[in-house]
C-alpha positions in Angstrom: 0.0 0.0 0.0 1.0 3.6 -0.6 0.1 6.8 1.2 -0.3 9.6 -1.4 -0.2 13.0 0.2 -0.8 15.9 -2.1 -0.8 19.7 -1.5 -3.1 21.4 -3.9 -4.9 24.7 -4.4 -8.1 25.0 -2.5 -10.2 25.5 -5.6 -8.8 22.2 -7.1 -9.9 19.9 -4.2 -13.3 19.0 -5.8 -11.6 18.2 -9.1 -9.0 16.0 -7.4 -11.8 14.2 -5.4 -13.8 13.6 -8.6 -10.7 12.3 -10.4 -10.0 9.8 -7.6 -13.7 8.8 -7.5 -13.4 7.8 -11.1 -10.7 5.3 -10.0 -13.1 4.0 -7.3 -10.9 5.6 -4.6 -13.5 6.9 -2.1 -11.7 7.2 1.2 -9.6 10.3 1.7 -8.6 12.9 4.3 -8.6 16.6 3.4 -7.0 19.2 5.7 -6.7 22.9 5.4 -3.0 23.8 5.5 -0.8 26.9 4.9 2.6 27.1 3.4 4.8 28.1 0.5 7.1 26.6 -2.0 9.2 28.3 -4.6 6.8 31.3 -4.9 7.6 32.3 -1.3 4.2 34.0 -1.0 3.0 37.3 -2.4 2.2 40.9 -1.3 -1.3 42.0 -0.6 -2.9 45.4 0.2 -5.2 45.6 3.1 -6.8 48.9 4.2 -4.1 50.8 2.2 -1.1 49.0 3.7 1.0 46.5 1.9 1.6 43.2 3.6 3.8 40.3 2.7 1.8 37.0 2.8 4.3 34.3 3.1 2.1 31.4 4.1 -0.5 30.7 1.4 -3.7 28.7 2.0 -3.5 25.2 0.5 -5.4 21.9 0.9 -3.7 18.6 1.8 -5.4 15.5 0.3 -4.3 12.1 1.7 -5.3 8.7 0.3 -4.1 5.2 0.8 -4.2 3.0 -2.2 -2.9 -0.5 -3.3 0.5 -0.5 -4.8 -1.0 -1.4 -8.2 -3.2 1.6 -8.2 -0.6 4.2 -7.0 0.6 5.3 -10.4 -2.9 5.9 -11.7 -3.9 7.8 -8.6 -0.9 10.0 -8.8 -1.5 10.8 -12.4 -5.2 11.5 -11.7 -4.2 14.0 -8.9 -1.6 15.7 -11.0 -3.9 16.1 -14.0 -6.8 17.4 -11.9 -4.7 19.8 -9.8 -2.6 21.3 -12.6 -3.2 24.9 -13.7 0.3 25.4 -15.2 0.9 28.3 -12.8 3.5 28.4 -10.0 1.9 27.2 -6.7 0.0 24.2 -8.2 1.4 22.0 -5.4 3.2 18.8 -4.8 2.6 15.0 -4.5 4.4 12.9 -1.9 4.3 9.1 -1.9 5.1 7.0 1.2 5.0 3.2 1.7 2.4 2.0 4.2 3.6 -1.2 5.9 0.3 -2.0 7.6 -3.0 -0.5 8.8 -5.6 -1.5 11.4 -9.3 -1.0 11.3 -10.2 0.5 14.7 -13.7 -0.9 14.9 -12.7 -4.6 14.4 -9.0 -4.5 15.0 -8.5 -6.1 11.6 -5.0 -5.8 10.2 -4.4 -5.0 6.6 -1.0 -5.5 5.0 
């Protein structure tokens, strides 16, 4: 199994969710996060004063998939989240050694 953690623009979450649903991936965790990559934020004007906004709002989408489905899921996320502009996000992939269902204690490898 693989844990796929992606950081995407907030307005792209529904497209990512729909792309994963087409692969029959229903379970996911979505978290509001803030951060920056290469773009290092931007300047904004609020009430006539200029501010440097260094931590931009993003969404973190996490899914766990079978090894055989990982490449398809990654491609679906990248295609759905891409705008071609700086700040589109990143995808990280981690191995999952095992998981446990809390309700039953059932172990999955």
